[in-house]
PDB file of N, CA, C and O in Angstrom:
ATOM      1  N   MET A   1     -26.876  -9.257 -29.289  1.00  0.00           N
ATOM      2  CA  MET A   1     -26.924  -8.451 -27.929  1.00  0.00           C
ATOM      3  C   MET A   1     -25.540  -8.116 -27.760  1.00  0.00           C
ATOM      4  O   MET A   1     -24.611  -8.908 -27.916  1.00  0.00           O
ATOM      5  N   LYS A   2     -25.420  -6.672 -27.372  1.00  0.00           N
ATOM      6  CA  LYS A   2     -24.325  -6.019 -27.159  1.00  0.00           C
ATOM      7  C   LYS A   2     -24.044  -6.084 -25.434  1.00  0.00           C
ATOM      8  O   LYS A   2     -24.898  -5.804 -24.593  1.00  0.00           O
ATOM      9  N   ASP A   3     -22.714  -6.501 -25.160  1.00  0.00           N
ATOM     10  CA  ASP A   3     -22.219  -6.666 -24.139  1.00  0.00           C
ATOM     11  C   ASP A   3     -21.679  -4.955 -23.531  1.00  0.00           C
ATOM     12  O   ASP A   3     -20.809  -4.225 -24.006  1.00  0.00           O
ATOM     13  N   THR A   4     -22.568  -4.736 -22.352  1.00  0.00           N
ATOM     14  CA  THR A   4     -22.071  -3.240 -21.956  1.00  0.00           C
ATOM     15  C   THR A   4     -21.404  -3.418 -20.916  1.00  0.00           C
ATOM     16  O   THR A   4     -21.225  -2.338 -20.352  1.00  0.00           O
ATOM     17  N   SER A   5     -20.739  -4.651 -20.144  1.00  0.00           N
ATOM     18  CA  SER A   5     -19.879  -4.451 -19.141  1.00  0.00           C
ATOM     19  C   SER A   5     -18.444  -3.757 -19.681  1.00  0.00           C
ATOM     20  O   SER A   5     -18.074  -3.893 -20.847  1.00  0.00           O
ATOM     21  N   LEU A   6     -17.853  -3.165 -18.899  1.00  0.00           N
ATOM     22  CA  LEU A   6     -16.534  -2.576 -18.995  1.00  0.00           C
ATOM     23  C   LEU A   6     -15.285  -3.259 -18.290  1.00  0.00           C
ATOM     24  O   LEU A   6     -15.400  -3.346 -17.068  1.00  0.00           O
ATOM     25  N   GLN A   7     -14.415  -3.629 -18.699  1.00  0.00           N
ATOM     26  CA  GLN A   7     -13.292  -4.101 -18.496  1.00  0.00           C
ATOM     27  C   GLN A   7     -12.510  -3.134 -17.676  1.00  0.00           C
ATOM     28  O   GLN A   7     -11.974  -2.216 -18.297  1.00  0.00           O
ATOM     29  N   THR A   8     -12.379  -3.177 -16.585  1.00  0.00           N
ATOM     30  CA  THR A   8     -11.530  -2.015 -15.924  1.00  0.00           C
ATOM     31  C   THR A   8     -10.341  -2.579 -15.291  1.00  0.00           C
ATOM     32  O   THR A   8     -10.407  -3.666 -14.717  1.00  0.00           O
ATOM     33  N   LYS A   9      -9.182  -1.860 -15.364  1.00  0.00           N
ATOM     34  CA  LYS A   9      -7.871  -2.357 -14.447  1.00  0.00           C
ATOM     35  C   LYS A   9      -8.283  -2.302 -12.988  1.00  0.00           C
ATOM     36  O   LYS A   9      -9.111  -1.526 -12.511  1.00  0.00           O
ATOM     37  N   PRO A  10      -7.506  -3.348 -12.263  1.00  0.00           N
ATOM     38  CA  PRO A  10      -7.600  -3.326 -10.687  1.00  0.00           C
ATOM     39  C   PRO A  10      -7.272  -2.333 -10.212  1.00  0.00           C
ATOM     40  O   PRO A  10      -6.294  -1.783 -10.718  1.00  0.00           O
ATOM     41  N   LYS A  11      -7.914  -1.714  -9.101  1.00  0.00           N
ATOM     42  CA  LYS A  11      -7.157  -0.771  -8.641  1.00  0.00           C
ATOM     43  C   LYS A  11      -5.998  -1.270  -7.642  1.00  0.00           C
ATOM     44  O   LYS A  11      -5.827  -2.470  -7.426  1.00  0.00           O
ATOM     45  N   LEU A  12      -5.225  -0.275  -7.055  1.00  0.00           N
ATOM     46  CA  LEU A  12      -4.070  -0.668  -6.736  1.00  0.00           C
ATOM     47  C   LEU A  12      -4.138  -1.589  -5.423  1.00  0.00           C
ATOM     48  O   LEU A  12      -3.323  -2.509  -5.361  1.00  0.00           O
ATOM     49  N   LEU A  13      -4.870  -1.448  -4.576  1.00  0.00           N
ATOM     50  CA  LEU A  13      -5.192  -2.386  -3.544  1.00  0.00           C
ATOM     51  C   LEU A  13      -5.579  -3.614  -3.873  1.00  0.00           C
ATOM     52  O   LEU A  13      -5.207  -4.651  -3.325  1.00  0.00           O
ATOM     53  N   GLU A  14      -6.495  -3.488  -4.967  1.00  0.00           N
ATOM     54  CA  GLU A  14      -7.046  -4.954  -5.576  1.00  0.00           C
ATOM     55  C   GLU A  14      -5.884  -5.515  -6.023  1.00  0.00           C
ATOM     56  O   GLU A  14      -5.769  -6.723  -5.813  1.00  0.00           O
ATOM     57  N   THR A  15      -4.803  -4.834  -6.705  1.00  0.00           N
ATOM     58  CA  THR A  15      -3.888  -5.626  -7.354  1.00  0.00           C
ATOM     59  C   THR A  15      -2.998  -6.122  -6.398  1.00  0.00           C
ATOM     60  O   THR A  15      -2.433  -7.198  -6.592  1.00  0.00           O
ATOM     61  N   VAL A  16      -2.770  -5.324  -5.179  1.00  0.00           N
ATOM     62  CA  VAL A  16      -1.887  -6.131  -4.138  1.00  0.00           C
ATOM     63  C   VAL A  16      -2.497  -7.293  -3.556  1.00  0.00           C
ATOM     64  O   VAL A  16      -1.837  -8.309  -3.338  1.00  0.00           O
ATOM     65  N   SER A  17      -3.679  -7.203  -3.302  1.00  0.00           N
ATOM     66  CA  SER A  17      -4.469  -8.397  -2.747  1.00  0.00           C
ATOM     67  C   SER A  17      -4.434  -9.726  -3.713  1.00  0.00           C
ATOM     68  O   SER A  17      -4.353 -10.872  -3.272  1.00  0.00           O
ATOM     69  N   ILE A  18      -4.501  -9.416  -4.964  1.00  0.00           N
ATOM     70  CA  ILE A  18      -4.190 -10.412  -5.970  1.00  0.00           C
ATOM     71  C   ILE A  18      -2.985 -11.058  -5.917  1.00  0.00           C
ATOM     72  O   ILE A  18      -2.838 -12.273  -5.789  1.00  0.00           O
ATOM     73  N   VAL A  19      -1.949 -10.066  -6.035  1.00  0.00           N
ATOM     74  CA  VAL A  19      -0.580 -10.691  -5.946  1.00  0.00           C
ATOM     75  C   VAL A  19      -0.392 -11.626  -4.705  1.00  0.00           C
ATOM     76  O   VAL A  19       0.083 -12.761  -4.733  1.00  0.00           O
ATOM     77  N   LEU A  20      -0.867 -10.919  -3.566  1.00  0.00           N
ATOM     78  CA  LEU A  20      -0.441 -11.741  -2.251  1.00  0.00           C
ATOM     79  C   LEU A  20      -1.002 -12.876  -2.225  1.00  0.00           C
ATOM     80  O   LEU A  20      -0.316 -13.846  -1.903  1.00  0.00           O
ATOM     81  N   ARG A  21      -2.178 -13.022  -2.506  1.00  0.00           N
ATOM     82  CA  ARG A  21      -3.135 -14.254  -2.602  1.00  0.00           C
ATOM     83  C   ARG A  21      -2.681 -15.373  -3.789  1.00  0.00           C
ATOM     84  O   ARG A  21      -2.840 -16.591  -3.708  1.00  0.00           O
ATOM     85  N   THR A  22      -2.185 -14.763  -4.708  1.00  0.00           N
ATOM     86  CA  THR A  22      -1.667 -15.780  -5.977  1.00  0.00           C
ATOM     87  C   THR A  22      -0.066 -16.116  -5.402  1.00  0.00           C
ATOM     88  O   THR A  22       0.454 -17.081  -5.961  1.00  0.00           O
ATOM     89  N   ASN A  23       0.639 -15.535  -4.514  1.00  0.00           N
ATOM     90  CA  ASN A  23       1.717 -16.083  -4.040  1.00  0.00           C
ATOM     91  C   ASN A  23       1.566 -16.930  -2.433  1.00  0.00           C
ATOM     92  O   ASN A  23       2.484 -17.329  -1.717  1.00  0.00           O
ATOM     93  N   HIS A  24       0.243 -17.011  -2.228  1.00  0.00           N
ATOM     94  CA  HIS A  24       0.062 -17.658  -0.905  1.00  0.00           C
ATOM     95  C   HIS A  24       0.302 -16.963   0.449  1.00  0.00           C
ATOM     96  O   HIS A  24       0.497 -17.647   1.454  1.00  0.00           O
ATOM     97  N   TYR A  25       0.293 -15.710   0.491  1.00  0.00           N
ATOM     98  CA  TYR A  25       0.482 -15.047   1.611  1.00  0.00           C
ATOM     99  C   TYR A  25      -0.617 -15.229   2.558  1.00  0.00           C
ATOM    100  O   TYR A  25      -1.729 -15.535   2.126  1.00  0.00           O
ATOM    101  N   SER A  26      -0.404 -15.066   3.850  1.00  0.00           N
ATOM    102  CA  SER A  26      -1.716 -15.561   4.646  1.00  0.00           C
ATOM    103  C   SER A  26      -2.762 -14.101   4.571  1.00  0.00           C
ATOM    104  O   SER A  26      -2.342 -13.008   4.190  1.00  0.00           O
ATOM    105  N   LYS A  27      -3.919 -14.317   4.937  1.00  0.00           N
ATOM    106  CA  LYS A  27      -4.803 -13.417   5.177  1.00  0.00           C
ATOM    107  C   LYS A  27      -4.644 -12.331   5.812  1.00  0.00           C
ATOM    108  O   LYS A  27      -5.069 -11.258   5.382  1.00  0.00           O
ATOM    109  N   ARG A  28      -3.943 -12.476   7.041  1.00  0.00           N
ATOM    110  CA  ARG A  28      -3.172 -11.425   8.039  1.00  0.00           C
ATOM    111  C   ARG A  28      -2.273 -10.703   7.482  1.00  0.00           C
ATOM    112  O   ARG A  28      -2.225  -9.509   7.781  1.00  0.00           O
ATOM    113  N   THR A  29      -1.271 -11.300   6.463  1.00  0.00           N
ATOM    114  CA  THR A  29      -0.258 -10.519   6.116  1.00  0.00           C
ATOM    115  C   THR A  29      -0.695  -9.734   4.989  1.00  0.00           C
ATOM    116  O   THR A  29      -0.087  -8.685   4.774  1.00  0.00           O
ATOM    117  N   GLU A  30      -1.840 -10.134   4.081  1.00  0.00           N
ATOM    118  CA  GLU A  30      -2.395  -9.336   3.134  1.00  0.00           C
ATOM    119  C   GLU A  30      -3.128  -8.069   3.880  1.00  0.00           C
ATOM    120  O   GLU A  30      -2.908  -6.951   3.416  1.00  0.00           O
ATOM    121  N   GLU A  31      -3.897  -8.188   4.896  1.00  0.00           N
ATOM    122  CA  GLU A  31      -4.487  -7.171   5.801  1.00  0.00           C
ATOM    123  C   GLU A  31      -3.608  -6.331   6.181  1.00  0.00           C
ATOM    124  O   GLU A  31      -3.807  -5.118   6.126  1.00  0.00           O
ATOM    125  N   SER A  32      -2.491  -6.874   6.627  1.00  0.00           N
ATOM    126  CA  SER A  32      -1.504  -5.737   7.244  1.00  0.00           C
ATOM    127  C   SER A  32      -0.652  -4.969   5.993  1.00  0.00           C
ATOM    128  O   SER A  32      -0.325  -3.793   6.147  1.00  0.00           O
ATOM    129  N   TYR A  33      -0.405  -5.497   5.091  1.00  0.00           N
ATOM    130  CA  TYR A  33       0.424  -4.749   3.713  1.00  0.00           C
ATOM    131  C   TYR A  33      -0.819  -3.915   3.241  1.00  0.00           C
ATOM    132  O   TYR A  33      -0.552  -2.723   3.083  1.00  0.00           O
ATOM    133  N   VAL A  34      -1.875  -4.207   3.029  1.00  0.00           N
ATOM    134  CA  VAL A  34      -2.926  -3.080   2.545  1.00  0.00           C
ATOM    135  C   VAL A  34      -3.059  -1.995   3.583  1.00  0.00           C
ATOM    136  O   VAL A  34      -3.104  -0.814   3.237  1.00  0.00           O
ATOM    137  N   ALA A  35      -3.118  -2.325   4.720  1.00  0.00           N
ATOM    138  CA  ALA A  35      -3.470  -1.284   5.950  1.00  0.00           C
ATOM    139  C   ALA A  35      -2.332  -0.386   5.747  1.00  0.00           C
ATOM    140  O   ALA A  35      -2.634   0.804   5.666  1.00  0.00           O
ATOM    141  N   TRP A  36      -0.932  -0.722   5.632  1.00  0.00           N
ATOM    142  CA  TRP A  36       0.266  -0.016   5.584  1.00  0.00           C
ATOM    143  C   TRP A  36       0.338   0.861   4.017  1.00  0.00           C
ATOM    144  O   TRP A  36       0.815   1.981   3.834  1.00  0.00           O
ATOM    145  N   ILE A  37      -0.184   0.109   3.183  1.00  0.00           N
ATOM    146  CA  ILE A  37      -0.219   1.219   2.058  1.00  0.00           C
ATOM    147  C   ILE A  37      -1.117   1.954   2.295  1.00  0.00           C
ATOM    148  O   ILE A  37      -0.863   3.091   1.897  1.00  0.00           O
ATOM    149  N   LYS A  38      -2.275   1.838   2.863  1.00  0.00           N
ATOM    150  CA  LYS A  38      -3.226   3.067   2.750  1.00  0.00           C
ATOM    151  C   LYS A  38      -2.622   4.102   3.767  1.00  0.00           C
ATOM    152  O   LYS A  38      -2.749   5.296   3.496  1.00  0.00           O
ATOM    153  N   ARG A  39      -2.060   3.777   4.768  1.00  0.00           N
ATOM    154  CA  ARG A  39      -1.426   4.644   5.785  1.00  0.00           C
ATOM    155  C   ARG A  39      -0.588   5.748   4.994  1.00  0.00           C
ATOM    156  O   ARG A  39      -0.750   6.959   5.148  1.00  0.00           O
ATOM    157  N   PHE A  40       0.344   5.150   4.113  1.00  0.00           N
ATOM    158  CA  PHE A  40       1.241   5.608   3.370  1.00  0.00           C
ATOM    159  C   PHE A  40       0.685   6.499   2.401  1.00  0.00           C
ATOM    160  O   PHE A  40       1.192   7.618   2.312  1.00  0.00           O
ATOM    161  N   ILE A  41      -0.303   6.182   1.634  1.00  0.00           N
ATOM    162  CA  ILE A  41      -1.130   6.845   0.804  1.00  0.00           C
ATOM    163  C   ILE A  41      -1.794   8.180   1.301  1.00  0.00           C
ATOM    164  O   ILE A  41      -1.794   9.248   0.688  1.00  0.00           O
ATOM    165  N   LEU A  42      -2.369   7.916   2.543  1.00  0.00           N
ATOM    166  CA  LEU A  42      -3.289   9.127   3.175  1.00  0.00           C
ATOM    167  C   LEU A  42      -2.124   9.951   3.757  1.00  0.00           C
ATOM    168  O   LEU A  42      -2.353  11.144   3.557  1.00  0.00           O
ATOM    169  N   PHE A  43      -0.869   9.740   4.453  1.00  0.00           N
ATOM    170  CA  PHE A  43       0.102  10.536   4.687  1.00  0.00           C
ATOM    171  C   PHE A  43       0.613  11.338   3.550  1.00  0.00           C
ATOM    172  O   PHE A  43       1.325  12.303   3.830  1.00  0.00           O
ATOM    173  N   HIS A  44       0.353  11.080   2.305  1.00  0.00           N
ATOM    174  CA  HIS A  44       0.855  12.052   1.245  1.00  0.00           C
ATOM    175  C   HIS A  44      -0.326  12.385   0.822  1.00  0.00           C
ATOM    176  O   HIS A  44      -0.255  12.605  -0.388  1.00  0.00           O
ATOM    177  N   ASN A  45      -1.590  12.560   1.304  1.00  0.00           N
ATOM    178  CA  ASN A  45      -2.726  13.407   0.696  1.00  0.00           C
ATOM    179  C   ASN A  45      -3.253  12.642  -0.307  1.00  0.00           C
ATOM    180  O   ASN A  45      -3.760  13.200  -1.281  1.00  0.00           O
ATOM    181  N   LYS A  46      -3.209  11.401  -0.217  1.00  0.00           N
ATOM    182  CA  LYS A  46      -4.042  10.498  -1.315  1.00  0.00           C
ATOM    183  C   LYS A  46      -3.248  10.609  -2.595  1.00  0.00           C
ATOM    184  O   LYS A  46      -3.840  10.304  -3.630  1.00  0.00           O
ATOM    185  N   ARG A  47      -2.076  10.976  -2.664  1.00  0.00           N
ATOM    186  CA  ARG A  47      -1.361  10.660  -3.867  1.00  0.00           C
ATOM    187  C   ARG A  47      -1.229   9.304  -4.166  1.00  0.00           C
ATOM    188  O   ARG A  47      -1.215   8.524  -3.213  1.00  0.00           O
ATOM    189  N   HIS A  48      -1.131   8.870  -5.296  1.00  0.00           N
ATOM    190  CA  HIS A  48      -0.905   7.718  -6.081  1.00  0.00           C
ATOM    191  C   HIS A  48       0.688   7.124  -5.880  1.00  0.00           C
ATOM    192  O   HIS A  48       1.638   7.718  -6.390  1.00  0.00           O
ATOM    193  N   PRO A  49       0.849   5.954  -5.124  1.00  0.00           N
ATOM    194  CA  PRO A  49       2.314   5.549  -5.325  1.00  0.00           C
ATOM    195  C   PRO A  49       3.266   5.787  -6.516  1.00  0.00           C
ATOM    196  O   PRO A  49       4.440   6.158  -6.506  1.00  0.00           O
ATOM    197  N   ASN A  50       2.469   5.480  -7.524  1.00  0.00           N
ATOM    198  CA  ASN A  50       3.422   5.572  -8.810  1.00  0.00           C
ATOM    199  C   ASN A  50       3.713   7.146  -9.054  1.00  0.00           C
ATOM    200  O   ASN A  50       4.332   7.506 -10.055  1.00  0.00           O
ATOM    201  N   ASP A  51       3.297   7.947  -8.214  1.00  0.00           N
ATOM    202  CA  ASP A  51       3.655   9.498  -8.350  1.00  0.00           C
ATOM    203  C   ASP A  51       4.865   9.899  -7.214  1.00  0.00           C
ATOM    204  O   ASP A  51       5.351  11.018  -7.048  1.00  0.00           O
ATOM    205  N   MET A  52       5.147   8.852  -6.604  1.00  0.00           N
ATOM    206  CA  MET A  52       6.137   9.046  -5.432  1.00  0.00           C
ATOM    207  C   MET A  52       7.255   8.314  -5.456  1.00  0.00           C
ATOM    208  O   MET A  52       7.221   7.312  -6.171  1.00  0.00           O
ATOM    209  N   GLY A  53       8.349   8.571  -4.798  1.00  0.00           N
ATOM    210  CA  GLY A  53       9.278   7.743  -4.740  1.00  0.00           C
ATOM    211  C   GLY A  53      10.134   7.767  -3.475  1.00  0.00           C
ATOM    212  O   GLY A  53       9.619   8.006  -2.383  1.00  0.00           O
ATOM    213  N   ALA A  54      11.520   7.504  -3.626  1.00  0.00           N
ATOM    214  CA  ALA A  54      12.250   7.589  -2.188  1.00  0.00           C
ATOM    215  C   ALA A  54      12.224   8.337  -1.317  1.00  0.00           C
ATOM    216  O   ALA A  54      12.365   8.052  -0.127  1.00  0.00           O
ATOM    217  N   GLU A  55      12.011   9.563  -1.849  1.00  0.00           N
ATOM    218  CA  GLU A  55      11.942  10.697  -0.870  1.00  0.00           C
ATOM    219  C   GLU A  55      10.435  10.604  -0.022  1.00  0.00           C
ATOM    220  O   GLU A  55      10.360  10.978   1.148  1.00  0.00           O
ATOM    221  N   GLU A  56       9.571  10.203  -0.572  1.00  0.00           N
ATOM    222  CA  GLU A  56       8.293  10.118   0.131  1.00  0.00           C
ATOM    223  C   GLU A  56       8.353   8.957   0.835  1.00  0.00           C
ATOM    224  O   GLU A  56       7.839   9.196   1.928  1.00  0.00           O
ATOM    225  N   VAL A  57       8.684   7.907   0.787  1.00  0.00           N
ATOM    226  CA  VAL A  57       9.070   6.856   1.653  1.00  0.00           C
ATOM    227  C   VAL A  57      10.035   6.986   2.801  1.00  0.00           C
ATOM    228  O   VAL A  57       9.959   6.400   3.881  1.00  0.00           O
ATOM    229  N   LYS A  58      10.932   7.819   2.416  1.00  0.00           N
ATOM    230  CA  LYS A  58      11.799   8.711   3.708  1.00  0.00           C
ATOM    231  C   LYS A  58      10.955   9.450   4.593  1.00  0.00           C
ATOM    232  O   LYS A  58      10.966   9.235   5.805  1.00  0.00           O
ATOM    233  N   GLN A  59      10.208  10.329   4.044  1.00  0.00           N
ATOM    234  CA  GLN A  59       9.293  11.256   5.079  1.00  0.00           C
ATOM    235  C   GLN A  59       8.375  10.229   5.556  1.00  0.00           C
ATOM    236  O   GLN A  59       8.132  10.485   6.735  1.00  0.00           O
ATOM    237  N   PHE A  60       7.724   9.132   5.157  1.00  0.00           N
ATOM    238  CA  PHE A  60       6.764   8.541   5.757  1.00  0.00           C
ATOM    239  C   PHE A  60       7.413   7.790   6.977  1.00  0.00           C
ATOM    240  O   PHE A  60       6.770   7.654   8.018  1.00  0.00           O
ATOM    241  N   LEU A  61       8.774   7.272   6.835  1.00  0.00           N
ATOM    242  CA  LEU A  61       9.440   6.311   7.802  1.00  0.00           C
ATOM    243  C   LEU A  61       9.994   7.230   8.828  1.00  0.00           C
ATOM    244  O   LEU A  61      10.352   6.765   9.910  1.00  0.00           O
ATOM    245  N   ASN A  62      10.102   8.598   8.553  1.00  0.00           N
ATOM    246  CA  ASN A  62      10.618   9.573   9.681  1.00  0.00           C
ATOM    247  C   ASN A  62       9.281   9.837  10.531  1.00  0.00           C
ATOM    248  O   ASN A  62       9.231   9.870  11.761  1.00  0.00           O
ATOM    249  N   HIS A  63       8.228  10.015   9.664  1.00  0.00           N
ATOM    250  CA  HIS A  63       6.920  10.250  10.535  1.00  0.00           C
ATOM    251  C   HIS A  63       6.659   9.144  11.501  1.00  0.00           C
ATOM    252  O   HIS A  63       6.398   9.432  12.669  1.00  0.00           O
ATOM    253  N   LEU A  64       6.705   7.939  11.121  1.00  0.00           N
ATOM    254  CA  LEU A  64       6.616   6.777  11.978  1.00  0.00           C
ATOM    255  C   LEU A  64       7.588   6.774  13.230  1.00  0.00           C
ATOM    256  O   LEU A  64       7.237   6.579  14.394  1.00  0.00           O
ATOM    257  N   ALA A  65       8.814   7.014  12.800  1.00  0.00           N
ATOM    258  CA  ALA A  65       9.832   7.275  13.808  1.00  0.00           C
ATOM    259  C   ALA A  65       9.737   8.096  14.697  1.00  0.00           C
ATOM    260  O   ALA A  65       9.922   7.808  15.880  1.00  0.00           O
ATOM    261  N   VAL A  66       9.381   9.461  14.207  1.00  0.00           N
ATOM    262  CA  VAL A  66       9.308  10.641  15.174  1.00  0.00           C
ATOM    263  C   VAL A  66       8.081  10.877  15.868  1.00  0.00           C
ATOM    264  O   VAL A  66       7.925  11.241  17.033  1.00  0.00           O
ATOM    265  N   ASP A  67       7.207  10.612  14.959  1.00  0.00           N
ATOM    266  CA  ASP A  67       5.713  11.248  15.373  1.00  0.00           C
ATOM    267  C   ASP A  67       4.999   9.896  16.260  1.00  0.00           C
ATOM    268  O   ASP A  67       4.470  10.052  17.360  1.00  0.00           O
ATOM    269  N   LYS A  68       5.095   8.592  15.569  1.00  0.00           N
ATOM    270  CA  LYS A  68       4.284   7.710  16.082  1.00  0.00           C
ATOM    271  C   LYS A  68       5.022   6.745  16.894  1.00  0.00           C
ATOM    272  O   LYS A  68       4.447   5.766  17.370  1.00  0.00           O
ATOM    273  N   HIS A  69       6.467   7.005  17.108  1.00  0.00           N
ATOM    274  CA  HIS A  69       7.447   6.196  17.704  1.00  0.00           C
ATOM    275  C   HIS A  69       7.419   4.623  17.534  1.00  0.00           C
ATOM    276  O   HIS A  69       7.370   3.888  18.520  1.00  0.00           O
ATOM    277  N   VAL A  70       7.450   4.178  16.335  1.00  0.00           N
ATOM    278  CA  VAL A  70       7.462   2.958  15.755  1.00  0.00           C
ATOM    279  C   VAL A  70       8.626   2.562  15.864  1.00  0.00           C
ATOM    280  O   VAL A  70       9.380   3.472  15.519  1.00  0.00           O
ATOM    281  N   SER A  71       9.322   1.413  16.253  1.00  0.00           N
ATOM    282  CA  SER A  71      10.679   1.015  16.271  1.00  0.00           C
ATOM    283  C   SER A  71      11.460   0.847  14.999  1.00  0.00           C
ATOM    284  O   SER A  71      10.724   1.047  14.033  1.00  0.00           O
ATOM    285  N   ALA A  72      12.480   0.602  14.718  1.00  0.00           N
ATOM    286  CA  ALA A  72      13.254   0.583  13.873  1.00  0.00           C
ATOM    287  C   ALA A  72      13.216  -0.724  13.284  1.00  0.00           C
ATOM    288  O   ALA A  72      13.576  -0.833  12.112  1.00  0.00           O
ATOM    289  N   LEU A  73      12.827  -1.748  13.933  1.00  0.00           N
ATOM    290  CA  LEU A  73      12.811  -3.249  13.391  1.00  0.00           C
ATOM    291  C   LEU A  73      11.646  -3.186  12.497  1.00  0.00           C
ATOM    292  O   LEU A  73      11.737  -3.499  11.310  1.00  0.00           O
ATOM    293  N   THR A  74      10.454  -2.752  13.091  1.00  0.00           N
ATOM    294  CA  THR A  74       9.408  -2.704  12.369  1.00  0.00           C
ATOM    295  C   THR A  74       9.431  -1.937  11.253  1.00  0.00           C
ATOM    296  O   THR A  74       8.404  -2.100  10.595  1.00  0.00           O
ATOM    297  N   ARG A  75      10.282  -1.074  10.721  1.00  0.00           N
ATOM    298  CA  ARG A  75      10.173  -0.210   9.796  1.00  0.00           C
ATOM    299  C   ARG A  75      11.531  -0.574   8.697  1.00  0.00           C
ATOM    300  O   ARG A  75      11.874   0.188   7.793  1.00  0.00           O
ATOM    301  N   GLU A  76      12.027  -1.568   8.927  1.00  0.00           N
ATOM    302  CA  GLU A  76      13.127  -2.098   7.938  1.00  0.00           C
ATOM    303  C   GLU A  76      12.038  -2.770   6.662  1.00  0.00           C
ATOM    304  O   GLU A  76      10.983  -3.404   6.674  1.00  0.00           O
ATOM    305  N   ILE A  77      12.828  -2.306   5.759  1.00  0.00           N
ATOM    306  CA  ILE A  77      12.560  -2.733   4.289  1.00  0.00           C
ATOM    307  C   ILE A  77      13.305  -3.680   3.727  1.00  0.00           C
ATOM    308  O   ILE A  77      13.096  -4.022   2.563  1.00  0.00           O
TER     309      ILE A  77
END
């Protein structure tokens, strides 16, 4: 009998969750990180983070500071 299941690479957010769980981060931390990554991706019109760099991070952080009034301590990397 032939195996028809396809082995696919986990998607970005699945990979993030796996890494955080493996490193014993709390569920709340995982949820927070995933939510911020989603916001970042959506802000840049669903571009994959592999296709972005420091300039896109800077744009997102500026957006948070200017448009969303997120404090600097929240934005520290």
